[in-house]
C-alpha positions in Angstrom: -5.2 6.0 -21.2 -7.3 2.8 -19.8 -6.1 0.4 -17.7 -5.8 -3.3 -19.3 -4.1 -6.7 -19.6 -0.9 -4.3 -21.1 -1.0 -1.6 -18.2 -0.7 -1.4 -14.3 -1.9 2.0 -12.8 -0.8 3.2 -9.5 -2.5 6.3 -7.9 -1.9 8.6 -5.1 -4.5 9.3 -2.8 -2.4 10.3 0.3 1.2 10.8 0.5 2.0 12.2 3.9 3.1 10.8 7.1 2.0 11.1 10.6 -1.0 13.5 10.2 -3.2 14.8 7.5 -1.6 18.4 6.8 -4.1 20.4 4.6 -3.6 24.1 3.7 -1.3 26.4 1.2 2.1 24.8 2.0 1.1 21.2 1.0 -1.2 21.9 -2.0 1.4 20.5 -4.6 2.0 17.2 -3.2 -0.7 17.1 -0.9 -1.8 16.8 2.7 -3.8 13.5 3.3 -2.1 10.5 4.7 -1.2 7.3 3.5 -3.2 5.9 0.6 -2.7 4.1 -2.8 -4.3 2.0 -5.4 -3.1 -0.2 -8.0 -5.2 -1.3 -10.8 -4.1 -4.6 -12.5 -6.8 -6.0 -15.2 -9.9 -6.2 -13.5 -8.2 -5.8 -9.9 -8.2 -2.8 -7.5 -5.9 -2.8 -4.7 -6.0 -0.4 -2.1 -2.6 0.0 -0.2 -3.3 1.4 3.5 -6.5 3.4 4.5 -4.9 6.8 5.8 -7.0 10.3 5.5 -6.7 9.8 1.5 -9.3 7.0 1.3 -12.0 9.5 1.5 -11.5 11.0 -1.8 -10.7 7.4 -3.3 -13.9 6.5 -2.3 -16.0 9.5 -3.6 -14.1 9.1 -7.0 -13.8 5.4 -7.5 -17.0 3.2 -7.4 -16.8 -0.9 -7.3 -18.7 -3.7 -5.5 -15.4 -5.4 -4.0 -12.1 -3.8 -2.5 -9.2 -5.3 -0.9 -7.4 -3.1 1.4 -3.9 -4.2 2.5 -2.6 -2.8 5.6 0.9 -2.1 5.9 0.9 -1.4 9.8 -2.1 -0.2 11.6 -0.6 3.0 12.8 -3.3 6.0 13.1 -2.4 7.6 9.9 -2.4 4.5 8.3 -6.1 3.5 8.9 -7.6 6.9 10.2 -9.7 7.4 7.2 -11.5 4.0 7.0 -14.3 5.5 8.9 -14.8 8.0 6.3 -14.8 5.3 3.5 -18.3 5.6 1.7 -18.3 2.0 0.4 -17.9 0.8 4.2 -21.4 1.9 4.3 -23.0 0.0 1.4 -24.6 -3.0 1.5 -23.9 -3.9 -2.1 -20.3 -3.9 -1.1 -18.0 -6.4 0.1 -14.3 -5.1 1.5 -11.5 -7.6 2.0 -9.3 -6.4 4.5 -5.6 -7.7 5.4 -2.9 -6.9 7.7 0.2 -8.2 9.8 -0.7 -9.9 13.1 0.9 -7.8 16.0 1.0 -8.0 19.7 -1.3 -11.2 19.7 -4.1 -8.4 18.2 -6.1 -9.0 15.1 -7.1 -6.6 12.5 -10.6 -7.0 13.6 -10.4 -6.5 17.2 -8.4 -3.3 16.7 -11.2 -2.0 14.3 -13.5 -3.0 16.8 -12.3 -1.4 19.9 -10.1 1.4 18.6 -11.5 2.7 15.4 -15.4 2.0 15.1 -16.4 2.4 18.8 -17.4 4.9 21.3 -15.9 7.3 22.3 -13.6 7.8 19.2 -16.6 7.3 16.6 -19.9 6.9 16.9 -20.7 4.0 14.4 -19.9 0.6 15.4 -18.1 -1.8 13.4 -20.7 -4.2 13.2 -23.3 -1.2 12.2 -21.6 -0.5 8.9 -23.6 -1.8 6.0 -21.2 -3.5 4.1 -20.1 -7.0 4.0 -16.3 -7.4 5.6 -13.6 -10.1 5.2 -11.0 -9.1 7.6 -7.9 -11.3 7.8 -4.5 -11.6 8.8 -1.5 -12.2 6.6 1.4 -13.8 7.1 5.0 -13.7 5.4 4.6 -17.5 4.5 1.3 -16.7 2.4 0.5 -14.9 -0.5 -2.7 -13.4 -2.2 -3.3 -14.9 -5.6 -5.3 -12.6 -7.8 -7.7 -14.2 -10.0 -9.5 -13.7 -13.5 -12.8 -15.2 -13.0 -16.1 -15.0 -15.2 -18.1 -17.9 -15.0 -19.6 -20.7 -12.5 -17.0 -23.1 -13.9 -14.2 -20.8 -13.4 -15.1 -20.9 -9.8 -15.4 -24.7 -9.6 -12.0 -25.0 -11.2 -10.0 -22.7 -8.3 -12.6 -23.6 -5.3 -13.8 -26.7 -6.0 -16.4 -27.8 -3.4 -16.2 -24.1 -1.8 -17.3 -22.7 -4.9 -20.7 -22.0 -3.8 -20.1 -20.4 -0.7 -17.6 -18.3 -2.6 -20.2 -17.0 -5.0 -22.3 -16.5 -2.4 -20.5 -14.3 -0.6 -19.1 -12.2 -3.5 -21.5 -9.4 -5.3 -18.9 -9.6 -8.2 -16.3 -11.7 -9.6 -14.4 -8.8 -10.4 -12.2 -8.6 -7.4 -11.7 -12.2 -6.7 -8.5 -13.6 -5.1 -7.5 -16.4 -2.5 -4.7 -16.6 0.4 -2.6 -19.5 -0.1 0.8 -20.5 1.1 3.6 -18.6 -0.6 5.0 -21.9 -2.3 2.0 -23.1 -3.2 2.1 -23.6 -7.6 0.1 -21.2 -9.6 -3.4 -21.5 -9.5 -6.2 -21.8 -12.5 -7.0 -18.6 -13.8 -4.7 -16.6 -11.4 -3.3 -13.5 -12.9 -1.3 -11.6 -10.5 0.3 -12.6 -6.9 0.5 -10.0 -4.1 3.7 -11.3 -1.9 4.7 -9.8 1.7 7.9 -9.1 3.5 8.3 -8.4 7.0 10.1 -5.1 8.1 11.4 -5.0 11.7 12.7 -1.0 11.7 9.5 0.7 12.6 8.4 0.9 16.3 7.0 -0.9 17.9 6.2 -3.9 15.7 7.4 -3.3 12.4 5.6 -3.3 9.1 4.7 -5.3 6.1 6.2 -4.6 2.5 4.1 -5.6 -0.3 4.8 -6.7 -3.9 2.2 -6.9 -6.5 3.5 -9.1 -9.6 1.9 -9.3 -13.1 2.2 -12.8 -14.5 1.5 -12.1 -18.1 3.9 -9.2 -18.1 6.0 -9.7 -15.3 5.5 -6.1 -14.0 5.9 -5.3 -10.5 5.4 -2.7 -8.1 6.5 -2.7 -4.5 5.2 -0.7 -1.5 7.6 0.1 1.3 6.7 2.8 3.5 7.9 3.5 7.3 11.2 1.7 7.0 14.2 3.1 8.5 17.8 2.6 6.6 20.3 -0.1 7.6 24.1 0.6 7.3 24.9 -0.8 3.8 21.4 -1.2 2.6 18.4 -2.9 3.5 19.2 -6.1 2.1 15.8 -7.9 2.5 14.0 -5.0 0.8 16.7 -4.8 -1.8 16.1 -8.7 -2.6 12.2 -8.3 -2.6 12.1 -5.1 -4.7 14.8 -6.5 -7.1 14.2 -5.5 -11.0 10.8 -3.7 -9.6 9.2 -1.4 -12.2 8.3 0.9 -9.3 9.4 1.1 -5.6 7.2 3.1 -3.3 9.6 4.1 -0.5 9.3 6.1 2.5 11.1 9.5 2.3 9.7 11.0 5.5 12.8 13.2 5.9 15.7 15.2 4.3 19.2 14.4 5.0 19.9 17.0 7.6 16.7 16.3 9.1 17.6 12.7 9.7 20.9 13.3 10.7 19.9 16.4 13.4 21.6 15.9 16.7 19.0 18.7 17.8 15.7 16.9 17.0 16.9 13.4 17.0 14.6 11.3 14.8 16.8 8.1 14.3 14.6 5.7 15.7 11.6 7.0 14.7 11.5 4.0 11.7 11.1 6.5 8.6 14.0 6.9 6.1 15.9 10.1 4.2 15.5 10.6 0.7 19.0 9.4 0.0 18.9 5.9 1.4 15.5 5.6 -0.5 17.5 6.1 -3.6 20.3 3.6 -2.3 17.7 1.0 -2.1 16.4 1.5 -5.5 19.7 1.6 -7.0 21.0 -1.6 -5.4 17.7 -3.6 -6.1 18.1 -1.9 -10.0 14.5 -0.8 -9.8 13.4 1.6 -13.0 11.2 3.7 -11.2 11.4 5.4 -7.5 8.3 6.9 -5.8 9.2 9.0 -2.6 6.5 9.6 -0.2 5.3 9.4 3.4 6.5 13.4 3.6 7.2 14.6 7.0 3.9 17.1 8.2 6.2 19.6 8.8 7.9 19.7 5.4 6.3 22.1 3.1 5.9 21.9 -1.0 9.2 23.7 -1.0 10.9 21.1 0.9 9.7 18.2 -1.0 10.6 19.6 -4.2 13.8 20.4 -3.2 14.1 16.7 -2.1 13.1 15.6 -5.3 15.4 17.1 -7.1 18.3 16.3 -4.7 17.4 12.7 -5.0 17.4 12.6 -8.6 20.9 14.6 -8.4 22.0 11.9 -6.0 20.8 8.9 -8.7 22.6 10.5 -11.5 25.9 10.8 -9.0 25.6 7.3 -8.3 25.4 6.5 -11.9 22.1 4.7 -11.4 19.6 4.5 -14.2 16.8 5.5 -12.0 13.8 7.5 -12.7 13.1 9.3 -9.2 10.0 11.4 -8.5 7.7 12.7 -5.4 4.6 11.3 -5.3 2.1 13.7 -5.9 -2.0 13.0 -4.4 -4.2 12.8 -7.0 -2.0 11.7 -9.8 -1.4 8.0 -11.5 1.5 6.0 -13.0 1.2 3.9 -15.8 3.5 1.0 -16.7 
C-alpha cells in the first residue's frame, strides 16, 4: 500500500537500546539501535540515527532528509557516519536536536562523531549539504507542500530565492517557527516538541507529528522513565494519538530488581508504557528500545504480557512490539 494523502507510514529500522546486538537471539525483533522513519505526504522524517539508519540509507533514496534526534547518547547517533547519503553531493540533510549543556549538535558531530581518532572522515569532508540546528520546546517544525516558485514566495517572502538555492528538491520543505505561530500557507503537517527530564544526564525530547488534513498523530517517546501516577506531560502531549512509540527497555522484573538496580537509568518497563498509552487514550502502543540483553523470547513474552495488561486495565489499546524492517500504516 502506497503512502499518499490518506496514509501515514511508520517504519522501524532500529528498535534496540544501548548497543547493537546482531545474532541468533535477536533475529525476530532486530538488533540495530534506534532509528525510525515517518512518511506523510511528500515528507520523509527520520527519528534518531542509531545503527538502523545504515539500512534505511541502503533502501531509501531521496534528495532531502530531515533527522530529529531525541538526544545525543551514542545509540541514537552512532549510525550517522554509515548513512550513505551523508556522502552524496546531491543530498541535503536537515538535522535537529535539543541543546544540552550549551553544546550544539554541530559541535558534537564535528568533535566527537566525525573526528579522528574516533572516525577517519571529518564532518566538513562529507559531501552532502547540511543544515544543523537546535530546536526548543517553544518551537515547532512546519512541513510544507510546495510545488512552484509562487508557493515558495507565499511562504518565505523575500527569502524564497535563498531557499530555492539551498534545496535540491522541494519534496521535504519545512521551516522552524514559534509553536504559537499561525498555520502557514501550504502547511500540511507539524512536528511539535516536549521536554523529558527523566533520562540522565540532560533529558530527551519527545516528538509529535500531526497531519492537518487527517488529524492523524504519531508520538515518539523513547528513553523515558516512569513517574508515580504516570508522566502527565507525556500523557497530555500524546492525548488521542494514533500511534505512541514508547520506551520499553525492561521487563517488570528487571525494572524492580534489587540485584542489578536499573532504576534511574532513564528507561521504562512495558507496564509503565501501557499505563501511559491507556491514560492518553492512544489507539496503538508500540513498545521499543529493547534492552540488549533481552532476546527475542523475552521481547515476545513482554509483548504478550503487555497485551494482557492492557486488557486487564480495560484499555482499547492495540499493543505491539516494534520489529525491525516492518511498517505500520494509519
